[in-house]
N, C-alpha and C positions, 0 to 999 in steps of 0.2 A: 205249078203252076202259079200259083200265089205268091210262092215263095219268091219264084224269078221278079213280077214285080214289085213285092216287097224290096228285094235288093236294088233293086232298079231308085225306089223313093228314095230307099238310104242312101246309094248313091248323088243321088239329084240333090236331097239337102248336106250330106257334106260338099258337095259342088259349091252349094250355095253360100254355105258358111264360111267355106276356105277360101270363097271370094273376097269377103269381106277382111280377112285377116290383114292382109298389105295396107288396106285404108284405114283400120283400125291401128295399127302402126305407125303409119303414118300420121293420124289424130294425134297420137298418143307424141310422138316427136315433135310436133308443130308447139304442141301446150308447153312440152320443157322447155325447147328455145325460150315462148311466151314470157314464161314464169323468171327464166335465166336472163334475158333480155332486163323485165323490169326489176329485178333483185342486182343486179349490174347497176342500174340506173341510182335505183334508191341507197346503194352504197357506197355510191363514187365518193361523198362528200368524207365520209367517215376515210375509204382506201387513198384520197387525196395528204387527210392529217396522215396516216400514218406512212406516205411517202414524204414530206413536208418532215415529220418531225423524230419518226420511228426507223430512215432506212427501207421504208415499205414494209414493217414487219405492222402486221395489223395485232399480232397477239401480246408484243411490248403495246400498242395503243392502247387495246383492252384491258392489259397487267399495269399502264399507269393512271387510267380512267378507274378501275377497283383499289387501287392506293391511294386513289384522293380523298382529302378531309372532308370535301364536299358530299355530300349526301347524294347530291342530283348529279354528281358524274359515275358514284358508285352504281348507281339506279344504271345509267347511259351506259355502263362496263357493259353490264347485261342484255342489253338490247345487241350492242350493236356485237358482242360476241353470239348472241340469237342468227343476227342477220349474216355473221361470216361462217355458220355451221351452213345455212341456208345455199346461201352464195358456192361454198365447197360443194355441197351435196348437188344442187343442180349443174355447176360444174362437171363432176364425177358420169352425173346421168346422160348429160348432154354429150361426152364422149363415150359413154357406154352403146349410146345407140347411133353411133355414127357410122358404125362399121358396115360390113355386108348386111344385108336384107335379112340372112338366115339368124346372122347374130343379133341382129336387132329381136327379130320373130320369140330368138330364146331369150332374151334376154327379158321383152316384156311379158313373157310367159311364166318366167321363172325369179325371176329381181325388178320387177319395178318397184317405180315410188308409188305408193299404194294411194299415195291423195293426190297425185294426178292421173294414176289409173281410174281411180275412182270419177273424176271430175271427166275425163275420155269417157267412158261406159255411160257417163248420165246422158252427156251431151253429143253420144256419138251418133251421126247421120249416116243411114243405110247408101251405100251404094254399089252400082253392079262398073265396077271399071273392066276396060278390057285391054289390060297392059299383063306382061309378060308375066311379071310376078304373081297377079290375082290370078294368073291362068293356071298356071303352075300348084300355086297353094292349092285352087279349087278344088285340083284334077287330085293333086295328089291326097287332100283329106277326105275327098270324097271315096278315093280307092280304099287307104284307110278303112274307113265307115262300113263300107261294104266287105272287106275281108273279116272285118271282126265280126259283120252281122252273119255272116257265112258262116264262119267258126263257130259263132252262138249256137246259130240254127242246125249246126251238125253236129255240136254235142246235146243239145237237146235233143234232139231224135237216138242218137246213140244211147242215150242216158232211159227216153221212154218209149222205145221200139222193142218188143216182146224178142227176145232170145228163144233162135232154135237151136234145137237140142239135136248131139250127135251122134248116133249111136255107138256104145259103149264099142273098144274093138275086139274084135275075135264073134260079138254076137251077131248072130245070122238073123235077118228078119223073117218072121213066119206067113 
């Protein structure tokens, strides 16, 4: 009887955790979009210069700055390169989380931007949304945790339960 209650508690906890997953992924996606919008704004002047003087090639703009005899321009090449790498990375991250909800979950679990994941985790606000994604996620995670706890409990019982001895073949009880 206690095992049944424990299984229900595990399922309920899994349900509550699972309901949070779509909200967490949504907050992560919003942070990616915000960072992307910011870097696009900050990089706009450099992109304009690349468009005007180098046919849109940011790499050529960076090379031009790096090859300049002026130390200020050489230093600026590093800044432009760093900003361009961030823009490229955030553009790729934005594309990665723009697909179906399941691919978004998989991406955030296995290949997130660590900086943005940390920010999302630190600033996450818990909610109990009642939308299809949250309900499906909650029930699925709750069921998986309940099944895993049941399998674990069954394994523990089998290991520690005393085994009954069967009489040897041909032996007769006296």
